[in-house]
N, C-alpha and C positions, 0 to 999 in steps of 0.2 A: 497557518500558523494558529488561528485560533479553532480550525476544525480539527486539526493535528492534536491538539490539547486537549480540546473537549474529549475526543476519541479515545485516547489514553486513558483518562481517568474514569470513561465509562467502562470500557472494557477491565481495566484495575478491578473497578468495583464487583462486575459480573462475575470473573472468573474467582474472587476471594468469597463469593455466596454461593456459589454452588453446592448442590447438595448430593451425597454420593448416594448411587443408585441403590444400595444396600439398605440405605437408611429409609426408604421408600419403600418397602416391599413387605408385603405379609407372607410369612411359611416360606423363607430361603432355600431349604432343606429339603423342600419337597420333590421327590423322585418321579421324574415322569414317566419313568419305566413301571411305576408299580401305580396300580387304579385306584387303590384305594389306600385308607388308614385309620387306624383305630381311634373311636370317637367313644371316651366313657360317658356314658348317658345314666344317671341316676334317677328315681322316681321322685319328683320332689314331695317333701316332707312337709304338713302343715307346721308354722311357726307362731308365736304371739305376734298380734296386730295385721294378722293376716285378715284379708276380707275372703268369706264365703257367699254364694249366693246359693240358697235354697230353693228349689221349685217344686212345690206340692201339686200331686196330683189324684183324685179323688171323683169316685161317681155321685156322691154324696156330697154337695156345697156344704151342707151345716158341718160336715166331719172337718173340712178341709178350713173351715173358718176359725176352727178353734187356734188353727196355728196361724192365722191372721192378725198381727198387728200393726196398727197405723205407723207408728213410728219406724217400723224396722222397712216398713212397704217401699219398694222402689220401683214397681210400674207392675200394672194388671192388665191380661188380656185375655177375656171368656173366661175360662175356670182356671186359667195358668196365671199361678204370681209367682213373683221372684220376690225374693226376702234376701236383704244382705246382713250378714253378723260378723261382726267381729270378734277377732279370737282375742280375749283378756292376756295378760301378762302372764297368768295361772294355766293358760292353755284351754281355757274352757270357752263355749258359745254358750249364749241362755236362750233356751227357744220356751215360748208362752205354752203354758199348760204342761210343762215336761221338768223345766230346769235346767239346771248344767251339764251339759257334757263335757268330757275332756278328750278334745282331739290334736290337740301338740303332739306332735313328732309321730301323727298315722299319715299316711298315703291317702290319698282321697277316696278310694275305694275301700280303704278300712275304714275312715272316717264316715266316709257314707251309712256303711253297713251297722257303726256303730249308733248312728241317730236313727237309723231304720228300726233296730231293734227297741231303742228307748220308745219310740212313738207306738210303734206295735204293743205295747205293755199298757199303753193308755188307750188306746182306738186302733181298729183294723180298717182295710180299704183305704188307707191313705197313703201313698209311694211319694217319693222323693227324689231327685236328681240334685246333686252337688257340683259347683265347680268353684275356680278362682274369679276374682275379680278388682277391678283397682290396683291390678300390679305394675308396679312402679321403680323405675330405675333412675339414678341422678349421673350424670356424666356431666364433667366438668374439664375445662383447659384445652388443649389444642384439637379442638372438636367443630364441625360448623353450627352445632346449634346447642348451646350447653345450655342445661337447665335439668328439669325433672321429665321423665318420658314415658307415657302408660305403654303399656301392651295386653294384649286379650288372651295371648298363648297361655298356657299353664308353664311354661318354660321358656328363655329365651339364653342364648351363650353368649361370649362376651362380645362374638361378630355382629351378634344380631343387636344386641344393645348399641355398639358404636354407631349401627346404620341407621336407629332409631333417631341419633344424634347429627344424623348427616354426615360421618365420617369422619377420620381423622384428615387434617389438614397435612401439607406435604411438610411442615415442622414440626408434628408429633412424635413423639420418640415411640416407637413402635416394640421398642425391646423393654422398656421400663414401666408400661400400665401399672400404676398404682390401684388397686383393690379396696376398698375402706368397708369394712362389715361389722355391724355392731352385732353384739349377742349377749343376753342377761348384763347390761350395762357396760359392757368392757368393749370397745373398738379395737379391733386387729387390722394391718397393714398387710395386704400380700404386695406379690410383684408378679406381673404376667410379662411374659416376654411372645408379642405376637410374631414374630419371624421365624419361629422354630413347627413344626408341626406337630412336635410333641405336647404344646399346650392344648390340643383336644382331649390329652390324657389324665391332664391336671383336674384335680378333681373340683377346682374353682372355675372350671370351664363356663359351667353352668353356674348362671348368678342367682344368687335369692333375693326376695322382695325387701327393697328398700338397700340394696348395694349401692355404694359410692364409687364409681371410674373417676380418677383420674390421670389425663393423657400430659405429660409434660413434654415442655418444648427440647427440641435438640441444640447444642450448641451452635450450628449453623446459624438460626434464628437471631438469638444474640449477637452473633457476631454480623449478620445483615444490618442489624440495625444499628449497630456502632459504625459499621462502614458506612451505612447511609447518611449518617450524621455528619461522617467525615465529610463524604461525597459531597454533600448538599453545602455544608463549609467553603468546601475548596472551590467548588461552581460558583458559588456566589462571588467571593473575592474574585477568581478570574472574571466573573460576568463584570463586578465594578470596574477592575484592571480596564478589561476591552472598553467600557464603554468610556472612561475618562481618557483612553489612549485615541479613541475616534474623535472624541469631542477636540481635542487640542489639535487633531488634524486638519480640519475642516474648518478652526476659526481662521477669518481672515486676517492678509497681513497689512496692518492699518500703517506700517513703516514703509512701503511702494510709494 
């Protein structure tokens, strides 16, 4: 009898907390007969608060040293120096011996050309390379590792960003992943549906620096938590009753 009661309660709890398969999958409408789908990728443009590394090259150490400022110095190896610059709120970077150069809104190649042209106005035989650094994305909610995650690639898409956080848990709502983006002091909330292949054509498929992703829980998680609470209470009550009944059954009969 005790085993039957326990089995009934456990079965009810398990069935009531099952999550449909369609809520656990990505890109549900993918056609296996097609071997490709469109991905809209745009070149990343520089934005305020981006971090840029400039690598200077020169056969003349004295020329290179003109652009070497200790407070910006990140690391040095032989004749190659890595220098990090922040893009300010006006979209400028400030180079020693050169001054401010506006780079916001430019792709990396165009910004590199603009900086190189400005340097050439002052001195020759100094060449630069430029790339993004300290890229970060924040992921919260139903993921394995919440927090701010750094990446070295120039761009990451929403799936790559979620993988940095260990992926979405079984109770994450893939149909309504929230993307919060701040621009010019204003926050915008966007909604991404990861169950559709059309996500690859979404203009927000590739994320921007400092974007915030929030993966909310599906309703089954709340149901499971509620069911678990009810199950625990019921199990505790039944256990107490069984212990009480067992206690009285084994009491010696002193009236014999």
